[in-house]
C-alpha positions as a Python dict, from the first residue, in 0.01 Angstrom:
ca = {
    (1, 'X'): (0, 0, 0),
    (2, 'X'): (370, -68, 22),
    (3, 'X'): (522, -408, 89),
    (4, 'X'): (634, -427, 451),
    (5, 'X'): (884, -678, 582),
    (6, 'X'): (714, -870, 864),
    (7, 'X'): (997, -1121, 906),
    (8, 'X'): (1097, -1457, 757),
    (9, 'X'): (765, -1636, 806),
    (10, 'X'): (477, -1404, 715),
    (11, 'X'): (462, -1226, 381),
    (12, 'X'): (277, -897, 328),
    (13, 'X'): (342, -883, -47),
    (14, 'X'): (-33, -889, -114),
    (15, 'X'): (-133, -605, 118),
    (16, 'X'): (-325, -441, -166),
    (17, 'X'): (-595, -697, -79),
    (18, 'X'): (-621, -573, 281),
    (19, 'X'): (-968, -456, 390),
    (20, 'X'): (-852, -318, 728),
    (21, 'X'): (-1056, -567, 928),
    (22, 'X'): (-785, -549, 1201),
    (23, 'X'): (-808, -922, 1275),
    (24, 'X'): (-429, -946, 1272),
    (25, 'X'): (-400, -647, 1505),
    (26, 'X'): (-646, -793, 1753),
    (27, 'X'): (-485, -1137, 1740),
    (28, 'X'): (-143, -999, 1832),
    (29, 'X'): (-287, -801, 2120),
    (30, 'X'): (-550, -1040, 2257),
    (31, 'X'): (-406, -1386, 2184),
    (32, 'X'): (-31, -1352, 2128),
    (33, 'X'): (-4, -1101, 2412),
    (34, 'X'): (206, -835, 2241),
    (35, 'X'): (92, -562, 2005),
    (36, 'X'): (319, -604, 1703),
    (37, 'X'): (68, -500, 1437),
    (38, 'X'): (-126, -177, 1413),
    (39, 'X'): (-316, 57, 1184),
    (40, 'X'): (-143, 371, 1065),
    (41, 'X'): (-282, 683, 896),
    (42, 'X'): (-649, 766, 848),
    (43, 'X'): (-936, 727, 607),
    (44, 'X'): (-847, 594, 263),
    (45, 'X'): (-479, 611, 355),
    (46, 'X'): (-513, 372, 651),
    (47, 'X'): (-267, 80, 642),
    (48, 'X'): (-204, -228, 850),
    (49, 'X'): (164, -261, 936),
    (50, 'X'): (409, -370, 1201),
    (51, 'X'): (581, -113, 1415),
    (52, 'X'): (835, 91, 1221),
    (53, 'X'): (1158, -99, 1167),
    (54, 'X'): (1035, -413, 1345),
    (55, 'X'): (917, -755, 1234),
    (56, 'X'): (645, -976, 1382),
    (57, 'X'): (834, -1191, 1631),
    (58, 'X'): (560, -1362, 1829),
    (59, 'X'): (590, -1741, 1845),
    (60, 'X'): (231, -1758, 1714),
    (61, 'X'): (281, -1537, 1407),
    (62, 'X'): (180, -1804, 1156),
    (63, 'X'): (-179, -1781, 1276),
    (64, 'X'): (-201, -1438, 1113),
    (65, 'X'): (-197, -1622, 780),
    (66, 'X'): (-501, -1830, 875),
    (67, 'X'): (-685, -1533, 1022),
    (68, 'X'): (-656, -1303, 722),
    (69, 'X'): (-989, -1330, 534),
    (70, 'X'): (-858, -1198, 201),
    (71, 'X'): (-510, -1350, 171),
    (72, 'X'): (-322, -1027, 231),
    (73, 'X'): (-91, -1211, 471),
    (74, 'X'): (59, -1530, 331),
    (75, 'X'): (322, -1788, 421),
    (76, 'X'): (668, -1694, 296),
    (77, 'X'): (805, -2051, 288),
    (78, 'X'): (498, -2188, 107),
    (79, 'X'): (433, -1893, -124),
    (80, 'X'): (406, -1993, -493),
    (81, 'X'): (527, -2348, -425),
    (82, 'X'): (204, -2540, -492),
    (83, 'X'): (-166, -2508, -569),
    (84, 'X'): (-412, -2604, -299),
    (85, 'X'): (-573, -2878, -509),
    (86, 'X'): (-235, -3039, -578),
    (87, 'X'): (-182, -3123, -212),
    (88, 'X'): (-277, -3441, -29),
    (89, 'X'): (-352, -3404, 341),
    (90, 'X'): (-252, -3623, 632),
    (91, 'X'): (-370, -3575, 992),
    (92, 'X'): (-91, -3571, 1248),
    (93, 'X'): (13, -3453, 1593),
    (94, 'X'): (288, -3208, 1683),
    (95, 'X'): (611, -3373, 1804),
    (96, 'X'): (770, -3058, 1945),
    (97, 'X'): (615, -3044, 2291),
    (98, 'X'): (392, -3245, 2520),
    (99, 'X'): (76, -3060, 2422),
    (100, 'X'): (2, -3272, 2116),
    (101, 'X'): (-138, -3002, 1889),
    (102, 'X'): (-352, -3141, 1609),
    (103, 'X'): (-228, -3056, 1262),
    (104, 'X'): (-260, -3145, 895),
    (105, 'X'): (48, -3214, 684),
    (106, 'X'): (8, -3111, 319),
    (107, 'X'): (219, -3317, 79),
    (108, 'X'): (302, -3294, -290),
    (109, 'X'): (510, -3560, -465),
    (110, 'X'): (623, -3708, -131),
    (111, 'X'): (747, -3368, -17),
    (112, 'X'): (596, -3179, 277),
    (113, 'X'): (486, -2840, 147),
    (114, 'X'): (312, -2688, 449),
    (115, 'X'): (153, -2766, 785),
    (116, 'X'): (-180, -2624, 903),
    (117, 'X'): (-372, -2653, 1231),
    (118, 'X'): (-665, -2887, 1281),
    (119, 'X'): (-922, -2745, 1520),
    (120, 'X'): (-942, -2920, 1855),
    (121, 'X'): (-1092, -2713, 2135),
    (122, 'X'): (-956, -2951, 2399),
    (123, 'X'): (-592, -2912, 2291),
    (124, 'X'): (-480, -2637, 2054),
    (125, 'X'): (-819, -2480, 1976),
    (126, 'X'): (-769, -2343, 1622),
    (127, 'X'): (-410, -2221, 1669),
    (128, 'X'): (-67, -2360, 1589),
    (129, 'X'): (273, -2245, 1711),
    (130, 'X'): (537, -2136, 1461),
    (131, 'X'): (770, -2424, 1543),
    (132, 'X'): (490, -2671, 1467),
    (133, 'X'): (386, -2485, 1153),
    (134, 'X'): (723, -2411, 991),
    (135, 'X'): (964, -2676, 1121),
    (136, 'X'): (886, -2893, 817),
    (137, 'X'): (1142, -2683, 631),
    (138, 'X'): (1410, -2884, 808),
    (139, 'X'): (1287, -3193, 624),
    (140, 'X'): (1369, -3030, 292),
    (141, 'X'): (1697, -2869, 399),
    (142, 'X'): (1991, -2906, 162),
    (143, 'X'): (2211, -2965, 468),
    (144, 'X'): (2019, -3275, 571),
    (145, 'X'): (2195, -3609, 522),
    (146, 'X'): (2009, -3826, 275),
    (147, 'X'): (2274, -4092, 214),
    (148, 'X'): (2482, -4298, 460),
    (149, 'X'): (2843, -4198, 523),
    (150, 'X'): (3138, -4379, 682),
    (151, 'X'): (3445, -4206, 819),
    (152, 'X'): (3757, -4337, 649),
    (153, 'X'): (4105, -4193, 703),
    (154, 'X'): (3953, -3902, 893),
    (155, 'X'): (3711, -3810, 613),
    (156, 'X'): (3343, -3884, 563),
    (157, 'X'): (3274, -4089, 252),
    (158, 'X'): (2936, -4163, 97),
    (159, 'X'): (2862, -4535, 66),
    (160, 'X'): (2574, -4755, -37),
    (161, 'X'): (2313, -4850, 222),
    (162, 'X'): (2415, -5215, 229),
    (163, 'X'): (2778, -5125, 296),
    (164, 'X'): (2675, -4892, 579),
    (165, 'X'): (2446, -5152, 738),
    (166, 'X'): (2718, -5418, 719),
    (167, 'X'): (2968, -5179, 877),
    (168, 'X'): (2735, -5099, 1169),
    (169, 'X'): (2637, -5464, 1219),
    (170, 'X'): (3000, -5576, 1231),
    (171, 'X'): (3097, -5296, 1471),
    (172, 'X'): (2812, -5372, 1712),
    (173, 'X'): (2883, -5744, 1701),
    (174, 'X'): (3248, -5678, 1776),
    (175, 'X'): (3161, -5463, 2079),
    (176, 'X'): (2915, -5724, 2208),
    (177, 'X'): (3168, -6006, 2169),
    (178, 'X'): (3467, -5822, 2315),
    (179, 'X'): (3320, -5599, 2587),
    (180, 'X'): (2975, -5744, 2639),
    (181, 'X'): (2632, -5634, 2519),
    (182, 'X'): (2596, -5411, 2825),
    (183, 'X'): (2845, -5170, 2669),
    (184, 'X'): (2606, -5098, 2382),
    (185, 'X'): (2366, -4808, 2421),
    (186, 'X'): (2092, -4674, 2194),
    (187, 'X'): (1990, -4308, 2204),
    (188, 'X'): (1689, -4177, 2012),
    (189, 'X'): (1561, -3827, 1956),
    (190, 'X'): (1241, -3749, 2148),
    (191, 'X'): (1089, -3643, 1815),
    (192, 'X'): (1093, -4002, 1689),
    (193, 'X'): (764, -4177, 1622),
    (194, 'X'): (643, -4458, 1845),
    (195, 'X'): (714, -4703, 1564),
    (196, 'X'): (1074, -4584, 1532),
    (197, 'X'): (1130, -4602, 1907),
    (198, 'X'): (984, -4952, 1918),
    (199, 'X'): (1214, -5073, 1641),
    (200, 'X'): (1518, -4915, 1808),
    (201, 'X'): (1456, -5086, 2141),
    (202, 'X'): (1388, -5414, 1961),
    (203, 'X'): (1722, -5384, 1784),
    (204, 'X'): (1909, -5298, 2105),
    (205, 'X'): (1750, -5580, 2302),
    (206, 'X'): (1814, -5816, 2015),
    (207, 'X'): (2183, -5741, 2069),
    (208, 'X'): (2140, -5812, 2440),
    (209, 'X'): (2140, -5453, 2568),
    (210, 'X'): (1874, -5280, 2775),
    (211, 'X'): (2045, -4940, 2749),
    (212, 'X'): (1781, -4753, 2551),
    (213, 'X'): (1688, -4392, 2620),
    (214, 'X'): (1568, -4069, 2460),
    (215, 'X'): (1665, -3816, 2730),
    (216, 'X'): (1954, -3660, 2544),
    (217, 'X'): (1984, -3349, 2762),
    (218, 'X'): (1917, -3495, 3105),
    (219, 'X'): (2200, -3565, 3347),
    (220, 'X'): (2017, -3646, 3673),
    (221, 'X'): (1838, -3981, 3668),
    (222, 'X'): (1798, -4022, 4045),
    (223, 'X'): (1418, -4016, 4016),
    (224, 'X'): (1410, -4323, 3792),
    (225, 'X'): (1197, -4597, 3942),
    (226, 'X'): (1027, -4359, 4186),
    (227, 'X'): (758, -4232, 3953),
    (228, 'X'): (419, -4391, 3922),
    (229, 'X'): (336, -4365, 3553),
    (230, 'X'): (416, -4080, 3318),
    (231, 'X'): (417, -3719, 3442),
    (232, 'X'): (124, -3512, 3321),
    (233, 'X'): (-85, -3211, 3414),
    (234, 'X'): (-333, -3409, 3617),
    (235, 'X'): (-623, -3252, 3430),
    (236, 'X'): (-736, -3186, 3071),
    (237, 'X'): (-552, -2905, 2893),
    (238, 'X'): (-877, -2718, 2833),
    (239, 'X'): (-935, -2684, 3209),
    (240, 'X'): (-629, -2460, 3248),
    (241, 'X'): (-835, -2165, 3128),
    (242, 'X'): (-1072, -2212, 3423),
    (243, 'X'): (-808, -2231, 3699),
    (244, 'X'): (-779, -1944, 3947),
    (245, 'X'): (-423, -2024, 4066),
    (246, 'X'): (-134, -2141, 3849),
    (247, 'X'): (225, -2229, 3941),
    (248, 'X'): (480, -2240, 3658),
    (249, 'X'): (806, -2415, 3750),
    (250, 'X'): (1127, -2395, 3548),
    (251, 'X'): (973, -2342, 3207),
    (252, 'X'): (1039, -2085, 2937),
    (253, 'X'): (670, -2120, 2869),
    (254, 'X'): (645, -1905, 2556),
    (255, 'X'): (922, -2102, 2385),
    (256, 'X'): (856, -2446, 2535),
    (257, 'X'): (476, -2449, 2511),
    (258, 'X'): (350, -2144, 2319),
    (259, 'X'): (-12, -2257, 2306),
    (260, 'X'): (-15, -2349, 2673),
    (261, 'X'): (118, -1999, 2746),
    (262, 'X'): (-169, -1861, 2540),
    (263, 'X'): (-425, -2054, 2748),
    (264, 'X'): (-268, -1931, 3072),
    (265, 'X'): (-269, -1578, 2933),
    (266, 'X'): (-643, -1602, 2875),
    (267, 'X'): (-695, -1739, 3226),
    (268, 'X'): (-501, -1447, 3375),
    (269, 'X'): (-722, -1206, 3182),
    (270, 'X'): (-1022, -1366, 3354),
    (271, 'X'): (-868, -1312, 3697),
    (272, 'X'): (-643, -1614, 3751),
    (273, 'X'): (-317, -1559, 3939),
    (274, 'X'): (-2, -1688, 3774),
    (275, 'X'): (307, -1758, 3986),
    (276, 'X'): (656, -1850, 3867),
    (277, 'X'): (950, -2041, 4012),
    (278, 'X'): (1237, -2022, 3767),
    (279, 'X'): (1611, -1976, 3732),
    (280, 'X'): (1563, -1694, 3479),
    (281, 'X'): (1325, -1401, 3466),
    (282, 'X'): (1124, -1477, 3153),
    (283, 'X'): (862, -1239, 3015),
    (284, 'X'): (537, -1433, 2974),
    (285, 'X'): (350, -1130, 2835),
    (286, 'X'): (97, -1148, 3116),
    (287, 'X'): (54, -1028, 3471),
    (288, 'X'): (249, -1246, 3715),
    (289, 'X'): (135, -1238, 4077),
    (290, 'X'): (456, -1371, 4237),
    (291, 'X'): (803, -1457, 4108),
    (292, 'X'): (1078, -1661, 4270),
    (293, 'X'): (1390, -1633, 4054),
    (294, 'X'): (1646, -1865, 4214),
    (295, 'X'): (1962, -2050, 4117),
    (296, 'X'): (1903, -2396, 3968),
    (297, 'X'): (2054, -2568, 4272),
    (298, 'X'): (1810, -2381, 4497),
    (299, 'X'): (1503, -2487, 4302),
    (300, 'X'): (1426, -2793, 4516),
    (301, 'X'): (1455, -2595, 4839),
    (302, 'X'): (1227, -2322, 4705),
    (303, 'X'): (964, -2574, 4599),
    (304, 'X'): (992, -2738, 4941),
    (305, 'X'): (916, -2404, 5105),
    (306, 'X'): (612, -2360, 4880),
    (307, 'X'): (497, -2710, 4974),
    (308, 'X'): (550, -2625, 5341),
    (309, 'X'): (340, -2311, 5313),
    (310, 'X'): (61, -2499, 5138),
    (311, 'X'): (58, -2774, 5400),
    (312, 'X'): (59, -2522, 5683),
    (313, 'X'): (-236, -2344, 5528),
    (314, 'X'): (-426, -2668, 5479),
    (315, 'X'): (-341, -2793, 5828),
    (316, 'X'): (-454, -2464, 5984),
    (317, 'X'): (-784, -2484, 5803),
    (318, 'X'): (-831, -2839, 5929),
    (319, 'X'): (-751, -2732, 6285),
    (320, 'X'): (-438, -2940, 6358),
    (321, 'X'): (-135, -2730, 6254),
    (322, 'X'): (156, -2939, 6388),
    (323, 'X'): (51, -3302, 6361),
    (324, 'X'): (-140, -3251, 6039),
    (325, 'X'): (159, -3092, 5863),
    (326, 'X'): (382, -3392, 5937),
    (327, 'X'): (119, -3640, 5827),
    (328, 'X'): (67, -3445, 5505),
    (329, 'X'): (441, -3460, 5436),
    (330, 'X'): (441, -3837, 5479),
    (331, 'X'): (140, -3869, 5252),
    (332, 'X'): (307, -3648, 4992),
    (333, 'X'): (623, -3859, 5001),
    (334, 'X'): (426, -4181, 4960),
    (335, 'X'): (223, -4038, 4674),
    (336, 'X'): (492, -3850, 4482),
    (337, 'X'): (822, -3999, 4596),
    (338, 'X'): (949, -3670, 4743),
    (339, 'X'): (1318, -3695, 4824),
    (340, 'X'): (1397, -3749, 5194),
    (341, 'X'): (1620, -3441, 5203),
    (342, 'X'): (1334, -3227, 5077),
    (343, 'X'): (1104, -3385, 5333),
    (344, 'X'): (1346, -3292, 5612),
    (345, 'X'): (1349, -2933, 5492),
    (346, 'X'): (970, -2919, 5492),
    (347, 'X'): (920, -3089, 5829),
    (348, 'X'): (1200, -2891, 5990),
    (349, 'X'): (1065, -2565, 5858),
    (350, 'X'): (714, -2654, 5969),
    (351, 'X'): (832, -2743, 6318),
    (352, 'X'): (1032, -2420, 6342),
    (353, 'X'): (731, -2221, 6235),
}
């Protein structure tokens, strides 16, 4: 069998081991949602391959490596870099999305060599997305800064750690003394650990500033102080597969939460109805019952109309269409902090109906 190029993540250099079990083919079709692998030719000439001239591009492609029972498909980044018995293993949790996929980090000489899934039926089952599996390569990138640098005369110069720390301490003290501690802000990446975030806020508050945040790409903070607790699904992740109606709002689900998309895909196969409200028409590789593709500034109005329709339906079933709809709006505002403008849209639309 010839070596086929499946892309930058999965190697097929050992396809002579292949026993044509078609696990990889079935995974792409049944779990990943797109048929990117197939069996060509017949009899003793049968071969497993990707479609001619194409690579395996699913965001779950790394699972093909785990599925292959004979090692015909292997990890390109990890290939020939270490022996299995040379690796120490550390349990961890994915930092790339809110799902919290369980994983094991394999380390050799204080260097991350690979990441594998840890089975947890309540979260990620036995799968792992490619960004969780292969993002460790960024840790070992030659472009990553490993020493502190200070800009002098318009050029970045490497310095010792003590010199860098003194420079930062003096600069922050100068700002606090001249402009006030309120002018100091601390921004952290959302991928930081809890320990790192704790130390950052302790440092900022030690300087007298409460300006600590991790929302690097958010510009609208009008909802601050109106939320009760942290936003979450409202149910265990595993229960998504048993839902019969699903509403997806403003998410490129396959890229943002690949394993959540996989669960929804399985639910749709069982008869669930998926509905989307989004500013872009994204292909979820599943049947979508209804789509509302609207401009970002029309998102709130569209959601208000959906809320209106739901309340009208509920009120009709309870037998008090007009008064019940208004009371439901008030209850929704009290519970969720719905903006008054949105409430007006809902109540006005309900009254007009």
